C-alpha positions as CSV (number, residue, x, y, z in Angstrom):
1,X,7.7,0.6,-21.0
2,X,3.9,0.4,-21.6
3,X,4.4,2.4,-24.7
4,X,7.1,0.0,-26.0
5,X,5.0,-3.1,-25.3
6,X,1.9,-1.5,-27.0
7,X,4.1,-0.8,-30.1
8,X,5.2,-4.4,-30.2
9,X,1.4,-5.6,-29.7
10,X,0.4,-3.4,-32.6
11,X,3.3,-5.0,-34.8
12,X,2.3,-8.5,-33.7
13,X,-1.3,-7.5,-34.6
14,X,-0.4,-7.4,-38.2
15,X,1.3,-10.8,-37.9
16,X,-1.4,-13.4,-37.9
17,X,-1.5,-16.6,-35.9
18,X,0.6,-17.8,-33.1
19,X,3.7,-16.0,-34.4
20,X,2.4,-12.7,-33.4
21,X,1.5,-13.9,-29.9
22,X,4.8,-15.5,-29.5
23,X,6.5,-12.1,-30.5
24,X,4.6,-10.2,-27.9
25,X,5.4,-12.9,-25.3
26,X,9.0,-12.8,-25.9
27,X,9.2,-9.0,-25.8
28,X,7.2,-8.7,-22.6
29,X,9.5,-11.3,-21.0
30,X,12.6,-9.7,-22.1
31,X,11.4,-6.3,-20.9
32,X,10.1,-7.7,-17.6
33,X,13.2,-9.5,-16.7
34,X,15.1,-6.7,-15.3
35,X,12.2,-5.5,-13.2
36,X,11.9,-9.0,-11.8
37,X,15.6,-9.0,-11.0
38,X,15.1,-5.7,-9.0
39,X,12.4,-7.4,-6.8
40,X,14.7,-10.1,-5.1
41,X,18.3,-10.4,-5.6
42,X,20.3,-13.1,-4.1
43,X,24.0,-12.1,-3.3
44,X,25.8,-15.6,-3.0
45,X,28.2,-17.8,-4.6
46,X,27.1,-19.7,-7.6
47,X,28.4,-23.1,-8.9
48,X,31.2,-22.7,-11.4
49,X,31.1,-18.8,-10.9
50,X,33.7,-16.8,-12.6
51,X,34.5,-13.3,-11.6
52,X,33.1,-11.3,-8.8
53,X,29.6,-11.7,-7.3
54,X,26.8,-9.7,-8.6
55,X,26.6,-6.2,-7.3
56,X,23.9,-5.1,-4.8
57,X,25.0,-1.6,-4.2
58,X,27.3,1.3,-5.1
59,X,30.3,0.1,-3.3
60,X,30.4,-3.2,-5.2
61,X,29.8,-1.3,-8.4
62,X,33.0,0.9,-7.7
63,X,34.9,-2.5,-6.8
64,X,33.7,-4.2,-10.0
65,X,34.7,-1.2,-12.1
66,X,38.2,-1.1,-10.5
67,X,38.5,-4.9,-11.0
68,X,37.7,-4.6,-14.6
69,X,40.4,-1.8,-15.0
70,X,43.1,-3.9,-13.5
71,X,42.0,-7.0,-15.3
72,X,42.5,-5.4,-18.7
73,X,45.9,-3.9,-17.7
74,X,46.8,-7.4,-16.8
75,X,45.6,-8.7,-20.1
76,X,47.6,-6.1,-22.0
77,X,50.8,-6.8,-20.0
78,X,50.4,-10.6,-20.5
79,X,50.0,-10.2,-24.3
80,X,52.9,-7.7,-24.6
81,X,55.1,-10.0,-22.6
82,X,54.1,-13.1,-24.6
83,X,54.5,-11.3,-27.8
84,X,58.0,-10.0,-26.8
85,X,59.1,-13.5,-25.6
86,X,58.0,-15.1,-28.9
87,X,59.7,-12.5,-31.0
88,X,63.0,-12.9,-29.0
89,X,62.8,-16.7,-29.3
90,X,62.4,-16.4,-33.1
91,X,64.5,-13.3,-33.9
92,X,67.6,-14.4,-31.6
93,X,67.7,-18.1,-32.2
94,X,71.0,-19.7,-32.9
95,X,70.3,-20.4,-36.7
96,X,69.4,-16.6,-37.3
97,X,71.9,-15.0,-34.9
98,X,75.1,-17.2,-35.0
99,X,77.1,-14.2,-33.5
100,X,75.2,-13.0,-30.3
101,X,75.4,-9.2,-29.6
102,X,77.6,-8.3,-26.6
103,X,75.7,-5.2,-25.8
104,X,75.6,-4.6,-22.1
105,X,73.6,-1.2,-21.7
106,X,70.9,0.5,-23.5
107,X,69.9,3.7,-22.0
108,X,66.5,4.2,-23.8
109,X,65.5,0.6,-23.0
110,X,66.5,1.0,-19.4
111,X,64.5,4.2,-19.0
112,X,61.5,2.7,-20.8
113,X,61.3,-0.4,-18.6
114,X,61.6,1.8,-15.5
115,X,59.2,4.6,-16.4
116,X,56.4,2.4,-18.0
117,X,55.8,0.2,-15.0
118,X,55.8,3.4,-12.9
119,X,53.0,4.9,-15.1
120,X,51.1,1.7,-14.9
121,X,51.3,1.6,-11.1
122,X,50.2,5.3,-11.1
123,X,47.1,4.4,-13.2
124,X,46.2,1.7,-10.7
125,X,47.0,3.6,-7.5
126,X,44.9,6.7,-8.2
127,X,41.5,4.8,-8.4
128,X,42.7,2.4,-5.8
129,X,43.2,5.2,-3.2
130,X,39.9,6.7,-4.2
131,X,38.1,3.4,-3.7
132,X,39.7,2.9,-0.3
133,X,38.4,6.3,0.9
134,X,35.0,5.6,-0.7
135,X,34.7,2.5,1.3
136,X,35.9,4.0,4.5
137,X,32.7,5.9,5.8
138,X,29.6,7.7,4.7
139,X,29.1,11.4,5.5
140,X,25.3,11.3,5.8
141,X,24.3,7.9,7.3
142,X,20.7,7.0,7.4
143,X,21.1,4.3,9.9
144,X,23.7,3.1,12.2
145,X,24.3,-0.6,13.2
146,X,26.9,-2.0,15.6
147,X,28.5,-5.2,14.6
148,X,30.4,-7.4,17.1
149,X,32.2,-10.6,16.1
150,X,32.1,-13.4,18.6
151,X,33.3,-17.1,18.6
152,X,31.5,-18.0,16.4
153,X,28.5,-15.9,15.7
154,X,27.6,-12.2,15.2
155,X,26.1,-9.8,17.6
156,X,24.2,-6.8,16.0
157,X,22.7,-3.7,17.6
158,X,20.5,-0.9,16.4
159,X,21.2,2.1,18.6
160,X,19.0,4.4,16.6
161,X,15.9,2.2,16.6
162,X,15.3,1.5,20.2
163,X,18.9,0.3,21.0
164,X,17.9,-3.4,20.7
165,X,20.4,-6.1,20.1
166,X,20.5,-9.8,19.1
167,X,22.7,-12.6,18.3
168,X,22.8,-14.2,14.8
169,X,23.9,-17.9,15.0
170,X,24.6,-20.2,11.9
171,X,22.0,-22.8,11.1
172,X,23.2,-26.3,11.2
173,X,23.1,-28.5,8.2
174,X,20.5,-30.9,9.7
175,X,18.2,-27.8,10.6
176,X,18.1,-26.3,7.0
177,X,14.7,-25.6,5.5
178,X,14.0,-26.2,1.8
179,X,15.9,-23.7,-0.5
180,X,18.3,-22.6,2.2
181,X,22.0,-22.8,1.5
182,X,24.4,-24.8,3.7
183,X,26.9,-22.9,5.8
184,X,25.4,-19.6,4.8
185,X,22.2,-19.4,6.6
186,X,21.5,-17.8,10.1
187,X,18.6,-17.8,12.4
188,X,18.3,-14.0,12.8
189,X,19.5,-12.0,9.8
190,X,20.6,-8.5,9.7
191,X,17.8,-6.4,8.3
192,X,18.3,-3.1,6.4
193,X,16.2,-0.7,4.5
194,X,16.7,-0.5,0.6
195,X,18.4,2.7,-0.6
196,X,19.6,3.8,3.0
197,X,23.3,4.5,3.7
198,X,24.1,2.2,6.6
199,X,27.0,3.2,9.0
200,X,28.5,-0.1,10.3
201,X,30.5,0.3,13.5
202,X,32.5,-3.0,14.0
203,X,34.4,-4.4,16.9
204,X,35.3,-7.8,18.4
205,X,34.6,-9.4,21.6
206,X,37.4,-12.2,21.8
207,X,39.7,-12.3,18.8
208,X,39.9,-10.6,15.4
209,X,37.0,-11.4,13.0
210,X,36.0,-9.9,9.7
211,X,32.6,-8.6,8.6
212,X,32.6,-9.6,4.8
213,X,29.7,-9.4,2.5
214,X,30.9,-9.7,-1.1
215,X,27.9,-8.6,-3.0
216,X,27.6,-5.4,-1.0
217,X,31.4,-4.6,-1.2
218,X,31.8,-4.6,2.5
219,X,34.9,-5.9,4.4
220,X,36.0,-4.7,7.8
221,X,37.9,-6.3,10.5
222,X,36.2,-6.8,14.0
223,X,39.0,-6.1,16.5
224,X,38.7,-6.4,20.3
225,X,39.2,-3.0,22.0
226,X,38.7,-1.0,18.8
227,X,35.8,0.3,16.8
228,X,36.1,0.4,13.1
229,X,33.8,2.2,10.7
230,X,32.6,1.3,7.3
231,X,29.3,1.6,5.3
232,X,27.0,-0.3,2.9
233,X,23.9,0.5,0.9
234,X,21.6,-2.2,-1.0
235,X,20.0,-0.6,-4.0
236,X,17.6,-3.4,-4.4
237,X,15.5,-5.7,-2.2
238,X,17.2,-9.0,-1.7
239,X,19.3,-11.4,0.5
240,X,23.1,-10.9,0.6
241,X,25.4,-13.5,2.1
242,X,28.8,-13.3,3.6
243,X,31.1,-14.9,6.0
244,X,33.9,-14.2,8.4
245,X,37.1,-14.3,6.2
246,X,39.6,-14.0,9.1
247,X,41.1,-17.1,10.7
248,X,39.5,-16.6,14.1
249,X,39.6,-20.1,15.4
250,X,38.5,-23.6,14.8
251,X,34.9,-22.5,13.5
252,X,36.0,-19.4,11.6
253,X,34.7,-20.9,8.4
254,X,31.4,-21.5,9.9
255,X,30.4,-17.8,10.9
256,X,28.1,-16.7,8.1
257,X,26.3,-13.3,7.6
258,X,23.0,-12.7,6.1
259,X,21.6,-9.3,5.3
260,X,18.0,-8.9,4.3
261,X,17.4,-5.6,2.3
262,X,13.6,-4.7,2.5
263,X,11.6,-1.7,1.4
264,X,11.8,1.1,4.0
265,X,8.2,0.7,5.2
266,X,8.8,-2.9,5.8
267,X,11.9,-2.2,7.7
268,X,10.2,0.2,10.0
269,X,7.5,-2.5,10.7
270,X,10.3,-5.0,11.4
271,X,12.1,-2.5,13.8
272,X,8.9,-1.9,15.6
273,X,8.3,-5.6,15.9
274,X,11.9,-6.1,17.1
275,X,11.7,-3.6,19.8
276,X,8.6,-5.2,21.2
277,X,10.1,-8.8,21.0
278,X,13.3,-7.6,22.5
279,X,11.4,-6.0,25.4
280,X,9.9,-9.6,25.9
281,X,13.3,-11.2,25.8
282,X,12.7,-12.8,22.4
283,X,14.8,-12.6,19.2
284,X,13.5,-10.0,16.7
285,X,12.0,-12.3,14.3
286,X,12.1,-12.3,10.4
287,X,10.8,-9.4,8.2
288,X,7.1,-9.7,7.1
289,X,7.9,-10.8,3.5
290,X,10.4,-13.4,4.7
291,X,8.0,-14.8,7.4
292,X,5.3,-15.2,4.7
293,X,7.6,-17.0,2.3
294,X,7.1,-20.8,1.9
295,X,9.8,-22.8,3.5
296,X,11.3,-19.7,5.2
297,X,10.8,-21.0,8.8
298,X,14.2,-21.8,10.5
299,X,14.4,-24.8,13.0
300,X,15.7,-23.7,16.3
301,X,19.4,-24.4,16.6
302,X,21.4,-25.8,19.3
303,X,23.3,-22.8,20.6
304,X,25.7,-24.8,22.8
305,X,26.6,-26.9,19.9
306,X,27.5,-23.8,17.8
307,X,29.6,-22.4,20.7
308,X,31.5,-25.5,21.1
């Protein structure tokens, strides 16, 4: 990238005045935008958003690809049916066809409208089954996290990092800090290292919940008495928001999930801090980068109010 920017600077040097400077600034901004996007992604709903949320990992990439395939199949079917309907209305109107046909069977047509939909379903089914198996589990997991759904908050455990556990409660609207999103923030986020394959073992304590993070492509039920497995991976640092999308009770809509993806070194530092704090009976605390961010402090919440 330095060579590209240098080339544009050389070109701009031959353009005198502020025009050359503006050209260099525009090119550097354009080339630097993807790198900046890699630094801190926010996986969350956006006002008037259309389509799926931005992808933060390989599972969501696969889901987006499959969604695009199905979308264009639907577009083609819609155009074909609309064109066929328009042709039939025009071709067989009463003025142009005063004596309607009494044909009751057409073997070729009946075979076609049976075989073509079957072929379309096969085209959809093959990548669909592959995606289901891809989402199911990872063979070589770098980290295992236990997830338990409770009414109405999440309980997380890190069995391979000292076996510490903590609760993640929603932040009430009146306790939100500057820049936080209503109904999506929690006091203790789930922290994972960037680029690691995370095995997620999900279960429920009381009723059926659903561990759902759209931008990471994760959705798995949390069922009492059963342990279900899935996995996730964040390919870039950032904050990824989700919610329970299972009707699990009166506060099922207010059961948010927050996943912070941080560099591996920062994750190790956070895990070491969490083990110490857990031994002292304290919550794990935020990652270092989050703790240093302005406006990141979370006001303590009323746990009794959340449980009620």
